[in-house]
C-alpha positions as CSV (number, residue, x, y, z in Angstrom):
1,M,17.9,-67.1,-8.8
2,R,20.8,-67.3,-11.5
3,K,19.6,-70.3,-13.4
4,T,15.9,-68.7,-13.7
5,F,17.3,-65.5,-14.8
6,S,19.5,-67.2,-17.5
7,C,16.3,-69.2,-18.7
8,V,14.4,-66.2,-19.1
9,I,17.2,-64.5,-21.1
10,L,17.6,-67.6,-23.1
11,S,13.9,-67.8,-23.9
12,L,13.5,-64.2,-25.0
13,I,16.5,-64.5,-27.1
14,L,14.7,-67.5,-28.7
15,V,11.5,-65.7,-29.3
16,M,13.5,-62.5,-30.8
17,V,15.3,-65.0,-33.2
18,L,12.3,-67.4,-34.1
19,A,9.3,-64.7,-34.6
20,P,11.0,-63.1,-37.5
21,L,11.7,-66.5,-39.2
22,A,8.1,-67.7,-38.7
23,L,6.8,-64.4,-40.0
24,A,9.2,-64.5,-43.3
25,A,8.1,-68.2,-43.7
26,A,4.4,-67.3,-43.7
27,A,4.8,-64.6,-46.3
28,P,5.4,-67.1,-49.6
29,A,2.2,-69.1,-48.7
30,A,0.0,-66.2,-50.1
31,A,1.8,-65.9,-53.4
32,A,0.7,-67.9,-56.4
33,P,2.8,-71.0,-57.3
34,G,5.6,-70.4,-59.5
35,A,5.4,-66.5,-59.1
36,P,8.6,-64.8,-57.8
37,V,8.3,-64.0,-54.0
38,D,9.1,-60.7,-52.6
39,Y,10.5,-60.9,-49.0
40,T,11.1,-57.2,-48.6
41,K,7.9,-56.7,-46.5
42,A,8.8,-59.7,-44.3
43,I,12.2,-58.7,-43.7
44,V,11.4,-55.2,-42.7
45,I,8.7,-56.5,-40.2
46,G,11.1,-59.1,-38.9
47,C,13.7,-56.6,-38.3
48,S,11.2,-54.3,-36.7
49,L,10.3,-57.0,-34.2
50,L,14.1,-57.6,-33.5
51,A,14.4,-54.0,-32.8
52,V,11.3,-53.8,-30.5
53,G,12.6,-56.8,-28.7
54,I,16.1,-54.9,-28.1
55,A,14.5,-51.6,-27.4
56,M,12.2,-53.0,-24.6
57,G,15.0,-55.2,-23.4
58,F,17.5,-52.3,-22.9
59,G,14.7,-49.8,-21.9
60,T,13.5,-52.2,-19.0
61,I,17.0,-53.1,-17.7
62,G,18.4,-49.6,-17.6
63,T,15.4,-48.5,-15.7
64,G,15.2,-51.6,-13.6
65,V,19.1,-50.8,-12.5
66,G,18.3,-47.3,-11.9
67,M,15.3,-48.0,-9.5
68,G,17.4,-50.6,-7.6
69,N,20.2,-47.9,-7.1
70,G,17.6,-45.4,-6.0
71,L,15.9,-47.6,-3.6
72,S,19.2,-48.7,-2.1
73,G,20.3,-45.2,-1.7
74,A,17.0,-44.1,-0.1
75,T,17.0,-47.3,2.2
76,N,20.7,-46.6,3.5
77,A,19.6,-42.6,3.9
78,V,16.6,-43.6,6.1
79,G,18.8,-46.1,8.1
80,R,21.4,-43.4,8.9
81,N,18.8,-40.7,9.6
82,P,15.4,-42.0,10.5
83,E,14.0,-38.5,11.2
84,A,14.4,-37.6,7.5
85,Q,12.2,-40.3,6.3
86,G,9.3,-38.0,5.1
87,K,11.7,-35.9,2.8
88,I,13.7,-39.0,1.6
89,L,10.4,-40.6,0.6
90,L,9.2,-37.8,-1.1
91,T,12.4,-37.3,-3.1
92,M,12.6,-41.1,-4.0
93,M,9.1,-41.4,-5.2
94,V,9.5,-38.5,-7.6
95,G,12.8,-39.9,-8.8
96,L,11.4,-43.3,-9.5
97,A,8.2,-41.7,-11.2
98,M,11.1,-40.0,-13.6
99,I,12.9,-43.3,-14.0
100,E,9.7,-45.3,-14.9
101,S,8.8,-42.8,-17.5
102,L,11.8,-43.8,-19.4
103,A,10.4,-47.3,-19.6
104,I,7.3,-45.9,-20.7
105,Y,8.9,-44.0,-23.6
106,A,10.6,-47.2,-24.7
107,L,7.0,-48.9,-24.6
108,V,5.6,-46.2,-26.6
109,I,8.1,-46.3,-29.1
110,A,8.0,-50.3,-29.3
111,L,4.1,-50.1,-29.9
112,I,4.6,-47.4,-32.8
113,V,7.2,-49.6,-34.4
114,L,4.8,-52.6,-34.2
115,Y,1.6,-51.4,-35.1
116,A,2.4,-48.1,-37.1
117,N,5.4,-49.1,-38.5
118,P,6.7,-45.9,-40.7
119,L,9.1,-48.2,-42.6
120,I,6.4,-50.2,-44.3
121,K,5.4,-47.3,-46.4
122,F,9.0,-47.3,-48.0
123,V,8.9,-51.0,-49.0
124,G,6.4,-50.2,-51.7
125,M,3.6,-52.5,-50.8
């Protein structure tokens, strides 16, 4: 389990590092030979990709830990008092929905940064 988790983390880090480099390397191909190349747009897009990866990583790790703690508390409460299972289940479901909304907010912000990047208009292209 630990080895699989570390392999997943390593592959995510490699993707976050290599994607901006590949994007920046593709930018000079469109320029005319001998003309000066402006890497500003590629740098902004690369940094945006890195920010999106970090935002989604922290957003989902935080919500995963919160959901795990909530489920742990709910199962312990049902184990101690099985008669209150209905109330505990309802409270747990509402709490999990609130926690999951945080991950959805992180996804929405990541999609805005990826597809409607507000920083591109400041680059001048």
